[in-house]
Every structure is written in C-alpha cells, then in structure tokens.
N, C-alpha and C positions, 0 to 999 in steps of 0.2 A: 220405314227402313231404319235399320239399326243405327245408323248415322245418317242425318237427313240432307245435309248440303254443303257444298263448297260451291263458292262463286267462282266460276272459271271460264274466261273467254279465250277461245284459240281458234285458229283456222286449219281446216282439213289439209293434210299432208300426206303424201304416199312416198317419200323418198325412201331409198334402199337402206337398210343395215345389213351388217356382215353376218353370216351364220355358219355354222360348221357344215363344211362341205358333205354332200350326199347325192346320190344318183337316183334315189327313189324317186317314183312318180306317185303324186297324191291325187286322189279322184274326190271331187265334191259335187254332191248332186242333192236334190230334194228328197229326203228319206221319208218323207209322209207318202210321196208320190205324186201323179200328174193326173190332171183331168185329160180326157183324149184330145180335146182340140186345142188345148193350150200351147204356147211356146215351151219347148223343153229343151233346155241348155246346161250342160254341165261344165265344171270348170277343172281343168288338170292342171299341174304344176310340177316343177323339177329343179333341182340346182343345174341341171344341163338342159340344152335344148332336146326337145321332144319330137324325133323324127319318125316314129312309127304310127300307124293307124290305130284306131280302136273299133271293137265290134260290139254292138248291142245283141246280146243273146236272150232269147224266151226261155226263162229257167225252166218252164214246164215240159217244153218239147225239146230244147236244148238246140234249137235251131238260130243260127246267124241271121237276124231279120236285117241288119243294116252294118255297113262298113263306114267308118267316118273318119276322115282326115281333119286332125286338129288345126284349128285357125290360130295363129299367133295374136295374143292381146298386144295392143299397140298403145296402152296407157302405161303410167308409170307403175313399177312393181309393187306389189305388197311384200317388202323384204326381199332377199337375195334370191329370188325364184323366176324362172321362165314361165310364164302364164298362156294357156291356151283355152280355147272353147271348144266344146264338142256339141254339135247340135242333131238332135234326133227327133225335131218336132213333127216330122213327116210319120212317124209311127203312132197310130192312133187306136191300135187293136188293143182291146182290154187284156191284161195278164200281169205277169211277173217278170221281170227283166232285171239284168245286170248288165254293167259294160266292164270290157276287159281290153286291156291292151294287146295287140295282135301277137307281138314277138316276145316280149317280156312276161306276159300272162298274169300283170297286176289287175285284180278285179276290186269292183266296187261291191259294197253291201247291195242287197236284193232291194228292189222298188215296185211298186204298182203304178201301172197306167189303168185308169178306171173313172166311171161317173161317180162312183161311192167312196172315192178315196178318203173324202172327209165327212163323209156321213156320220152322224151322231156326236162328232167332235166337240161341238158346243156343249154337250153334256159332260164331256171330260172336264172341260173347264169350270162348269159349274161344281163338280165333285171337289174341286180344290177351293171354291168359294166357300162350301160347307165346312171345310177343315179351317177357315179362318175365322169361324162364327166365334164371338164373345158371348157369354152368358151360357146356354146349353149348346154344348158342342157334340153333336151326333157321332163325328168321325172319332172321337176321343170318349165319347159316352161320360161326360164330365162337365160339371158346371164351375164356371170361373167368374171373378171380379162381379161379386154380386153387389160390392159395396161402392162401386162407381155412382157418384162421386160428391166431392166438396167443392164448393164455388169459389172461384176468384175472378176479381174485377167486374162482379155483377152489381145490379141494383141492391141486392141483398147483401148481408153483412158475408164477409170472407168466411170460407169454412162451412158455410151452410150447406146441408145435405139436400141433393135432389137425386133422384133416381134417373140414372142415364146408362142403366145395365144394358147390355144387348150390343147390337152391331157386329162389327167385323175387327178383328186384329188387323193392322195395316199391312204387315209383312212378315218377316222373321221376329219381328218385336212384337209387342201387346199393346201399342198406342191405339187410338182411335180417332180418327180426323173427319169433320164434315167435309174439309176439302176434297178428299178423295172418295169417301162413302157417297157424297151426294152425285159425283160422276158417276162411280159404279151403278148406283140404283138407278139413274136415269138412262145410263147406255144400256143396261138390260131391258128396261121397259121399251126404249126405241127398238131395239132389235125384235123384242117380241113383237111390237106393233107394225114392224115391217114384214115378219116372217112368222105369223101367228100359227102356221101349220107344221113348223119344223122343229117344235120343241117337245120333249117327252114327258109323261107323268110317271116317275117311277118313285118318288118320295114324297113324304109328307111335310107338313110346314115346319116339324122339327128337323127336318132332314134325315129321318129314318125311312129306311127301305118299305115302303107302304104307299100306294097309289092314293090321293086324295081328290081327284078329279079337277085339279088344279095343275097347269104346265109347272114343271119345276122350276124353270126360270122365273115365274112369278112368285112362287114361294120364295126363292131367294131375294128377289126384289123387295116382298114384304118384309123380310127380316131387316133389310136396310131402312125401309120407310117406317117401321114401328120405331127403330132407334131415332130416325131423324124427327119424328113427332116429340119424343121426349127431350131433344135438343133444342126445340121450339115451343115451351110450354106454355107461353102467351104470345098473343099477337105483335107484342113489341119486344119479345126476347129471343135471343139466338144464342146457342152455346155453341163452340167450334172445335174444341178438342177435349180429350180425356187422357190423361197421364203426359208425361214429357220424358226427356231424355234420362231422366233418374232410372227409367227401365233397363237402359243399356248397360247392365251390371252382370252381363254374364247369361248362359242359356238357364232356362227354367220352364217347368210345365206350367200352364196358365192358371190350373187351381192351387198352385203352389209357388204364388208371385212372392219372391222375397225382395222385391224393390221398395225402398223406403222413402215414403213421402211425408213422415211425420207422424203417422198413426200406427206405425208398426208394419211387419211384413204381412203380406196377404190381406191387406185392410183398405180402406178409403184411399181414393185417388183423385187428384185434382180434376175439374171440369172448368174450363176458362170460357167465360162470356165474351161475346162477340161486340166490343164496343166501337170498332172503328177506329182504334186509336193503339198506338204503339204498346205492346206489352212485353212483360218478362218479369219473373220474380228475382233473377239476379242480374248480372251485368250484362248479359246478352238480350237485346231487345228486338222484338219484330217490329216491320213496318206495316203501316196500316192508314188507309184514308177513309174506308167506308165498309161497308159489308155486302156490296152488290154483288160478289163474286158467289158468295157462300148462298145469299137468299135467291138470286136470279136462278142458279142452278138447281136449288133446292125446289124453288118454285116450278121449275120443267118437269122434275121427277113427279112431283104431285099433281100436275095438272095432266100428265100422261097417266098416270095411276087413277086419278077420278074417272077419266074416260075408259080405261080397261076394265076396272072394277064394276062400274055401271053397264057398259055394253056387253062385255064378254062374259064376266063372272056373275053379274046380276046381284052383286052385293051393294045396294043403294047407301046402306049405313056408312060403309067404310069408304065408298065412292065421294060421299059429302063429306066425311072427315078430310079426305085430300083435297078436295075442291077448296074448302075452307083454308087449309094450312097453304095451298098455292096462292090464293089470294093475298094472305096476310104477309106471306114471306116475300112476294113480289112487291107488295106496298112497302114493307120494310127497305127492300133493295132501292125502290125510288126514293125513298127519303134518306137514304144513307149510301147515295153512291161513292164507289170507291172498292178498294180492295182489303180483306183482313188476311193476314199471313199465319202460319203456323208458330207456335211458341216452342222456344228452347229455354233449357234451365242452366246446365253447366257446361254446354258444348255450343259451338257457334253454328251448328248444322240445324236448318229448318226448313219447312216448305215455303218458298218465297214468291207464292203466286202475286203477280202484280197486274193483272188484267181482270176486266170485269164487264165490259160492254158484250163481249161473246157470251156470257151468262144471261145477261138480261134480254138479250136479243131471243136467246134460246126460251127462256122463260115467259117472255111476251107472246113470242109465236104459239107455244104451246097453250097459253092461256086463252088466246084467239081461238084457238081449235076447240077449246073446251067451253067456252062462254059464248063464243060469237059475238063479242063486244069489240066493235071497231077500234076503240082507243088502243087496245092491246095490239092490233096489226100495225096502227100507225107508229107506236113506240116500238115495236120490233123493226120496223124498218128504219126507224132514226138511229138505233142501236145499231143495227147492222152497217150502216154508212160509218159508224165511229169504229166500230172494229174491223171492218174490211179486211184487210191482210196483216194490219198493225199489231193485232194479238197473236199472230202466227209465228212458230219457230220456222217455219217452212220457207219463209224468205230473209232469213237471216243465216249467216255463217256459224253463228255460236248464241248460246243463251245460257243464262244461270240456270241452275237447276230448279225446275218446276215453276220457273218465273213465268213462263207462256203456257199457262195450263187452263183447261185441258188442251190435250196435244191435237185436238181438232175441234173446230168450230161446228158444232153438230146444228147449231141455230141457222146457220146458213141453208142447210138441206132442209129443214122443217118449214122454213121461212119461203123457201123456194116455190113450193106448193100451193102458195096462199096469194102470189103477187102477179102482176101483168108481166107481159113479157120482157119489157123494158128493164125492170128490175131483177126478173129472173135472169137475164144476161150479166147484170152487176154481180149477182150471187155466184153465178157460174164461173166468172172471171176471176172472183177473189179465190176460188180453188184452184182454178187453171194457173194462176200466177204461182201459186205455191207447188203445184206439181212441176211445171216447167222449172223453176228455180232449182228443186231438188235434182232433177234429172241433169243440171250442168254438173252438181256434184259427183253424180253416178257416173259420170263419161271420166272421172280421174281415176277410178281403180278398177282392177279387172273383175271385181265381184258385181259391179254395176249397182251398188248400195248408194242410197241417195240421203242419208241421215248423217248429222255430225254426232260424234261419238262422246256426247255429254253423258252426265250420269242418268240411267234408265234411257238408253238410246233404243232399247226394245220396244219401249213406250212409243218413242216418236215413230218407230217402223210401222206398229199397228195403226198410229193414227194415220201416217201417211198412205198406208193402204186402203184404210177406211175412206178416207178422202178421194183417192182414185176410184173406188167402187161407186162413191156418192156422187161423183161429178159425173160418171157415166150414166147413172140414172137419171140425173138432172138434164143432162146436155145431149144423150145419144151418142156422144163422140167416143168412138172406142179406139183411138189412136196409141191409148197408152196401156192397151193389153200386156204387150211385151215387158213394159217397165213394170207393170203391177206384177207380173210372173217373177221377174228376177227379185224384187222386194220380198214376195212371198218365200221363194227359195231361199233367201239368206236366213230367215227365221228357221227353216227346216233343214238346214244342213250343207248349203252351198256357200259355206264360209271358210276361213281359213282353218278353222279347227275342226271342221267336220262334224260339229254337234247341232241337234235342234236347240232351240231356246225355249222349250216347253218341257216340263219333268215329265218322262214316262211317254212321251209322244214322239215317234211311234211306238218306242220301247224303251227300257230303262238303258239298255247298252248303246244307244245312240243319242241320249239326252243327258241334260244333267242330273246328276246323281247325288253328289257331295255337296248340297244346297244349304246355304246358311240359314238354317232354322232351328230353334231349339228342339223341335219334334223329331226331326230327323237325327240330331246330334244326342239327344238322350233317349229317344224310344227307337230310333231307327226307321221311324215311320215315313214311308215313301208315298205321297200322293200325287197322281199324275194330274196335269193341265195347269200348273202353275207356270207363268211367264217369268223367267229370270230377268234382271235389271238389265243384262246384256253387255258388250264390249264398252270399253270406256277409253278415251286418251290416257297414254301412259303418264303424261304429265299430270292429270287428275289422280289416277292410281297412286302415282309416287308421292303424292302430298296429302293423302288422307289419314286420319288418325287411326290407330289400331289395326291397322291393316297387316296381315301376315299369312303365310300360305302352310297348312298344315302338313302338306304332302309335297312330293317334288312335282314340279310343273309338268305334267303331262302333255302340254301344249307348247312347251318352251321353244321347239323349233318353227312355231308358227305365230310366235309373237314378234312385233317389232318395236322400234323405237316410238312409234306414235299411237298405236293401238293394242290393248291387251283383253284377255278374256282368261278366266280360270275357273275351272269346276272344282272348286275346294270351298269347304266351310269357313276357312279363314278370310275370303274375300266377299266381304257384305256388299262392294260395290259393283261386282259383275255377276254374283251368283247367288243373290237372295231373291226369291220369288215374291211378287208383290200383289197385293189384293186388287187395287186399281188397275194394275197392268194386265191382270188376267181377265178382269170383267171388260176393260177396254178392247180385248180380242174377240170377244163373243160375237158381235156383229159380223166382222169379217169371217169367222168360222161359220156362222149359220149361213152366210151368203154362199159359201162354197159347198155347203153340206148337200144341196140339191133338193128337190122336194121328195 
C-alpha cells in the first residue's frame, strides 16, 4: 500500500455524533444479491423514527411478494440515526427484486435472489490479480521493472544484481513483498485444491485471452510461484522485498517508474535479503527475530503446488522443483524461527508482521500431505499448539497494522484433516473462539459487523468469513450461518455508505470508482474485482501522512466520529485496492459460486 502502516490501538465504539437534520430514509442491502436459502436482512435508517412498512416487489412481475414491518435496532446508533432491520428471508423464489417504503415510496436498488448470484465471481477477482502483474502485464500490454534488483543485507556485496523480475505489485504502489505474495499464492492454491471444478480456463500463462488447458487460478498462482523461486535462489537464501517507500512519489505508469533508488529513474530497485534481523537503510528500522513467517508460508505454497502440478497437471518437472523449494524453505524456517518484517526507507510505515508459528504449522501440514513423512505432522501439531488463537486478531479488540498476519490461520484447517478426533476438537475450538469473540463486537452496532476498523479492515472481514466457512466444514456446526450472511452483506453494500467493497462488483455505480491507483488516475483504467482497504477508525485516518480528499465527500452524511470510508483517490487508507486482500477473498467467493 502507498503508505504501509501506523501502529494504532483502539477500542470499538459506536457513540452518536450530530449530523445535519434530514428526514430521508436510507436502505442498505447486499447489492450482489442473495442465495435462496440464506438469511436476507436489510438495514434502513433515518434521522427521524420510521413508522411505515416496507414492501418487497418482484421487478419482473411488479407483484408485491412481502410486506415487512421494520424492527427497531437496539444497539447504539452509528451516528445520529434511527436504525431498523427489514427481514425478507422467507422469500426464496429466484428473481430480481427491490424494496420500497410503502407510503413515502423510497426505493432500493434492484438485487437478485438466486443460486447463481456469485457464479464466476472468483474469476473477476483473478482479473484484478492480472492487472497487478509486474514484468509482462497483459492488462496494460507492457513490460515493467525488468531491472529488479540490487541486493542489500545479503551474503553478497550490497548492490549485487540478481534477477527478481516478475511477481505482483502490492497495491496501488509498485513494491513487491514476499510477505503478501506468499499468502496470495498459497491461498489461491488452497482454494483450487478445495474447489478444483469451479475455476475456468479463459486465459493463458501470460494472462492473455486464450485457453491453455490450465485453470486461470493456477496460471495466476504460478506467476507468484515463479517469482518466489527467484526470491529463494539457494537453499539457505531468501529475499523478502523489492523496492521501498521511495516508490511513493506520486502516480506513475509501471514501465515509466520515476522513483529514484540511486541508479536513475526507471532503473534498478533494491531487493532486501531476509536476515532475521532488524533492517533499514535510514533511521526507520524493521523488527525481526527470524524468517519463519516467510519461509513457512512459502513452504506451504510450494508443497501445495508440488501436489497440484504432479497430480492434476502431470507436470512432474515443475512439481519436483516446487517440492525441493518447499523442503528447503521449511528447513530454513526451522533453523531461523521468528519473523521478518517489511522495510521502510524514509517513512515510519511498514508491514509489521510479528507472528510465525501459524505459518510453520501450515507449511508442515502441507509438507506432510506432500511427503507423507510423520515428522512434519508432529511438527505441525506442535506449531498449532503454539499458534492456537494467540496469532489471531479475532480474539483482540485491536491490533497494529498487519501485525497478526495472515488474517486467518489456514494451517488449522489443513491440519484438521490429518489428526485424531481430540486434536480436531482443539483446532475447531481455535476457530470457534475467534468467531464467538467477533460476534460480541457485532452485537454492538446496527450492521452486525464483527471486525475492528484498523487499516485494511476489509482484509480482516474476508479472513473472518473464510474462518466461518472453514469452521463449518471442519465441525459441521451451522449455528453461524446468519452471522456469516451479515459479514458478507457488509462487503456488498449493507453498510452505512451503501457501496460494495470490490471494484465493479456488481457494477461501477454501486462499487468503489475513484480508487487510489496510478492506473485509474493516469489512464482512467477500471478493472473489476479489486478489494479496497475498507473503513478505518477516524483516529487512524486523521493521523496518517499525506491524506486528502480530491473531491467533496459524497458520504459525509454517513461518517461518524469513529469510522470513515471515502470513495476518493486521495484516501489511500480506505480506497486503495490491494493484491493480497483480493487474493484472500478468492476462497470465499469460490465457495459461494456453486457447482
């Protein structure tokens, strides 16, 4: 992200704040639509009490199919509004509908109910991933950053050239991180392994429209794997970051990068070696105690890839390469337990990851599935007991930005299928504790949203949703279906601002438009599928460097003293789409897409 981090600890609060008086009624629904059998609850609010009923109308027939009496919400208000819920869960007939107030005739946007509401949407997210590619970018049909990079902190002399071209730009900026790329890659591979028949083949390995006999999610994952192999050139070597915040000097087209790293514009960029120690070329230094967060997560990705390329794609050569990388990376993590953070140069913001046992658990579990060697299973169980819920933001009221990363411990799910019933119960309980804790937060607000609004709150939300989905698969416990629906609805429009949090989904009128990316600002390029950072505490927003709004705040009436969101290119804290956030939504989107 264009500015990566501010340490901030706060507690969720929903106290009221005054607004200009208005009698208008606002309707907030899931704009993507609803699956027939799931809960369907909208939120309506106004400055004055709402005393009229609402009707649900079938847009195709004009028929009123349900009359609903709004139910007053009893939580603290989000701003100076009266909040109500309208429940139309009983309607399961497929079709296009809208809600309307019975007397004042205030109408919602149209929405669908149907089994295929989310069909193929995982492919939309992959379109955004292709836009983030560094090297050859098929969306732009251009090649960028071919001189990445010159080494620092490595065993070789500083400024030694190694080829680390490729990978993905991290967000609206053009940095590249193993921290986020390793998770994005492993997440896509796990989503494919869970739902192999739900992905399409419409693009080739370069991201061009042309079938190549390989699901596009695997083409995208391999783009990440190829770059990760470059970042791990020897069994005892691992690089973790390309470029730094010297990138943040304004908007630029990727193949015309004017950032100055000491070798001239559009030239070499630094690549940082993972030493397991504090790093920084100027006064701002990262924290580090080891490299196991990066090594364990990367090992999980390569172990997954080894199985998929061997068993599904019948590419034994690449499978062997991935297996070898998984083994050496995991061994490196065992040798250097601890975490390596991102590096900053002239700003205090960086990725603050400080967990690692969750990554080693995932890596060990995937290696056991790949090698069938019992030592990996034993080690995975040991790391699971260390990680438990301690590495999860879900049991905390606040956390520093990206400190508890990834935002879900996928190792618990992978390990669950490999252990006895007693250990299964432990793993289920780790997920359960987080879900229950966030539900306590959700009861404090009218939108039933369970995440704290730290930077990248939408990433937390997709992590929570995925955790609920996986918990149900692990335990068979379906008690959280309604809670899951409310979290999903938040991302797709049932929020104070009435916008979805994915670009172009379901359309550009109901989703983020003025996103904080160079490609939008300079080229007007709109690519659907990008998950924006999402709402943040106003106290975070008000203390970040360089934030400003380019236009009048269209959501001014819905902000409050505690949480804000802006669809504005000037707000990199809430409206910048991220690569890992988008990749981290693929599993949940695939789950909903249906067979």
